[in-house]
N, C-alpha and C positions, 0 to 999 in steps of 0.2 A: 585541142590548142589553136589559138587564132594566128593566123601567118603573119609574117612580119611585115609581108608586103601590105595588108590590110593597116596594119598600124603605121606605116609610113606614109599610107595614103591620107589619113585622116592626119598627120603631122603637117603633110602638103598645104591642106584645106585651112587647118589653123593657123599657118606661118603666112598663109595669102593675105590675111587681114592685118599682121602687123607692122606699123609703119617703121622708117627705118631712119627720120630726120633727126637733127642733132637735139642733145635734150637742152633741157632747162640750165641755166647757170647753176643755181644752189645745186643740181643733182637731177638723176633722176626719181621723178615720182614714183611712189609707190602706196600706191592707192588701195584700199580694200571694204570687204562687207564682213561682219563676223555674226553667223546665224547662230542664234540661243549665246549673246554676247553677256557675260557676268561683270558689270559693275565693280570696279576698284581692282579688278586682277590685273596681273601685268602682262603686256602685248612689247616684247623687247624684238629688235632687229638684232641680231648677232653676224658676225664674220668671221669664217671660217680660216685659221693661222695657222704658221707652225707647232704656235703652242697649245693652240686649241681653240676654242671660241671665245671672240673679244666681243663685247656691246657694243653697237654702234649707235644704239638709238633706243629709250625707253618711249614708247609709241601713246599717245593720247588716241582714244576712243570715245566717240559719244554715244550719246543714250540708245541709239539705233543700232549700233554694232559698226558704223563707219570710222574707219581711220585714215590717219594721210601722213605718209615721211617720204625723206628723199635721202639720196645717200650718191657720192662719186666715186666712181671708179678710172683709175689711170690705166688699167690693165684687164683683163678678164678674172672676175671676182666671185667666189662661193658665198651666199650668204642663208642663214635661216632666221625664220622667222618663228618666234618662240609665244604660241599662244596660251598662257596660263601654266607654262609645264605641263600642259597635256597634250596639246598636238602641236605639229612643227610643218611649215612649210619650206621646201627648199627652193632656192633659186640662185640663177648665176646671170649676170649683168658684165657686159663687155664695153658699154660705153657708147652702144649705138641705138638702144634703146628709147622709146620717145617716154613710153608709160608703162607700168606693171600693174595689173590690176590682181585680185586675190581674192576669193572668195572662201570661207573657212566657214564648215558645218560645224558645231561643237556638239549638236546632238547626236548626229548620224556620224558611229565608227565602222560604219562599212565602206564611205567613202573615202578620199583623198580629197586635198584643198586642190582647189581651181587656179593656176596662175596663168595668166597671159601675157605677150607684149615682149618675151624674151625668146629669142632664137635659142641659145643655148638651155634655157630651161624648160623650152620643149621637149628638148632631147631628152632632160630628165626623165619626164611624162610616159616617153615611148619605152623607159630600160623599167619605169613603174609599171606599167600594164605586160610588159612581159613576164614580169616576176609574177604579178598578179595570177596571169593566167596560168602561169606553172603552178601557183600555189592549188590553185583549184583542182588542176589534175592528179597533184601528189595528194589531196585530200581524198580523194576519191580514189584512188588505189590504195590510200592508207585503210580505209574504210573498208573497200572489198577484201584486202589482206587480212584485216582483223576478222571478216566473217569467214573466209579460208580458213585459218587457222581455227578457230571455235569449233568449224567442223573437220579439221582432219584432212582437209583436202589440197594435200602436199601436193598434186600435179597445177591447180591453180595456184597456187601460191611461187611455186617455179615461175611460170608464166607472168604473174602478174610484177614479180622480182624484174623479169628480162623487160618487162613494159616501164617499171618507173628507169630503168639504167635508160631505155631508149629516150624516156622523157625527159631525161635531166641532158641527155648527149644534145637532144635538139635543142633546148632551150640553150646552154653552152654554144653553139656553134650559130642561135640567133644574136646574142649576146656580143659574139666576136665579132659577127659580119656587121652589123650595126656600128659596133666602137669602130672598126676601121673604117665605116663610111663617112662618120663624121670628126674624125680624129684632125687636128689637134684641140676640139673642144675640151674642158673641164668636165665634160658631164662625162666622158669617159671614165675616168676615176671612180666614178659616181656606179654607174653600170656595171664596171669589171669587179666590185665589191662582193658580188655575186657570184663569182668565180674563185675556187679555190686556187691559190698560187701555185702550190704543189701540183694538183694536176693538170696547171693548164701551163707550164713553165715556159715553154717556147713562145705562146702567145704573147705572155708577160714578156718574154725577151726581147722579141721585135717591137712593141709598145715602149719598151726602156729606153733603145736605141732610138725612136723615131723622137720620143717627146726630151730625150737628153739632146737630140738637135735642134728640135722646135721651142722648147721649153726648160733650157739648162739649168735657170735658175727658179723655176719654181719649186714650193717645198714639196709640192704634189709628187714631182719629177724625181727629186733627190730619194723619196723616201722609198718610190717603186724601184727606182736603181740599185736600194741599196736593198730589198729584200731580195732582189733577182740575183743579185751576186752573192747573195748569202746560200741561196739555196742551191747555185751551180757547185757548190763544194759536195752538195746529194746529187748529182746527176749520174746517170748510168756508166757503170765502169768504175766507180770510185769507191774508196772502203768504204763500209757500213761502220757508222760511229756506235760503240758499244751501248748496250743497252745492260745496264744491273738495277734489278728490283726485288723486291719480295713478291712469292707467288702467294695464294689465300691463305698457304699454313704458316707463313712467313719466312721461308728460305728464300736466299737470295737466288735467283736464275738470272744467266748473263746471256747475250746473244753470242758470244764468243762458243761458247760452250756447245752450241750445236755446229759448229763450225762443221766443216766436212759434209753437209744437208744441204739441201735447197730450204731456206726457210722464210716464210711470208709472213713479216709482219705486219697485224693487222690492228688497225690503233681504231676503240670503238670504244662505247659505253654502254649499259645498261637502258640510260633515258635516250638514247639517240635511235629514233623508228627505223631511219634508212639503214642503221647497221644492222637492225633487230630482223629487218626484212632481207638482208642479204644472208643471215646465218645458215639459212638453210640450205644456200649455195654452196656456200664454204665448208658445212658439214659433209655434203654429197662427196664434193673434189677429196677433201680431206679423207675421209674412208676408201676413197679409189683410190687416191697415190700414198698414202701413208706407208705403205711398205715398200715404196720405191725411191728410198732415200729423200723424204719430202716431210716438212717439218713444219708446224705453224706457232707464231709466239702471238700470243694475246697483249695487246697491251690496252688495258682500261683508263679511261680517263674520266673514271667514276669519281664520286667522292665520297660517297656511301658505301660500306664494305658489303654490308647487308644485301642489298640494289646489284653489286658486282656480283657476289655469289651465286645471289638467284639467279641469275640471268645465264649465268652459265651452265648450271643446271638445268633452268627450265631449257633451254636451247640445244642443251645436248652437245654442249662445246667441249668435247673430252681433250684437246689438245694443251698445250702448257700456256700459262696465265702470269700476267706478273702486272701489279700498279703500287704507285705510291698513295694514291688518291689525292691527289692533288691537281684535276680535271685538268685545263691545259697550260697549268703551270707546271706541269709533271715533266720531271728531267728529262723525259726520252722526249718528250712531245716537242719541249722546247730544243733539243740537238735533232731534230727531223721536221722541225720548222712546221709542225702540224697547225693549222688554222681552222681545218674544217675536218669531222669527221662523218663518212667510216673514209678511211687512207690508209693505204697498204705499201709496200717494200715487199720485191721480191730479191733476196740475197741469195747470189751464187754459194758453192761451197768453198770457196775460194774466200768469202767476205766480201765479197764485191757486190755493188748493187747491179741487179740484171735489168729489172723492170717495176714502176712505179703505177699506184694508180690503178692497178687492176683489179677489178669486180666483176661480178655476173659473166656473160660469154665471155669478153676480152679474159678475165684469170681462167675460163675453163680453156680457152686455146693456147694461151702461152703454157698450160700444164701438158696440155696435149702435145705443142709442139715439142715439149723438153725430156716426156717422159714415152710418147709415142703412144 
């Protein structure tokens, strides 16, 4: 994985050529070229608002693929250029830009658009590079994991599971570090979208406090503050919300029926590759501690019963399982504010939340701490 220092160095070089003179009176010019332009197809400048995306301009494109528009901003504003409803270019303008230049290649699906002329938009490019690098490493680990599973190499699967968790932890730290570095840029709201708020609540809480002071009236800030406040009800030491859902046989299973035990609530799905990669580790730990007052309640966010039940059998998940097959609209997912999976909550015998976000080595260490 490329180091963030290399990316920041690239950003510094790119920013060195950006002018900071005042924009023209009719707004900041946004010019560009579309490689592989399709005449007659719509190119639209849109602005992110609290209600969604508003159309700012329908942009005319000449036969060569060149286009030009202009827009005024009174404060930092997040825009998107929509190319034929197929590809998009994000940009943030704060009013200091002299001109924005965009190059979009409609024929190459492996590259992102190039946008220059805006410091805050350059921040978006850094986040994109971090995400792309992480995905490349993730795909490699997934491929190796499938090969190890096919040959029944459990030791390699365990090693790859740990490697995957380390990859994610490294990625999260790079996103957090860069977000702190560039705040109060609006680009931070884009970058942190790759981080689960549930697994990074302290980080989100610190950002919410900062932006509530610096940009209190911005709808991005208000949304983040609302999410953080809602999740505080799920903080360590709080009573765990009840779960009451059917198991594969249709019988209702409740979380409260397991009171008196340590219960790992495991939000997962058959379609979730990281979940499936983590399952062998959870199986190992369940077999190790199931006789010591430890239980697991698997809450599936599947939509297909056959896929859900098939994954339980294939992965050898012998603990309790429930699902209403409502994907992220599941009542349990709503109550526990689940935005990404895998996600876990460890509940104590008294029904209160002991820990969150435990996977891999962190789950192993926590159970060892509890049961010795």
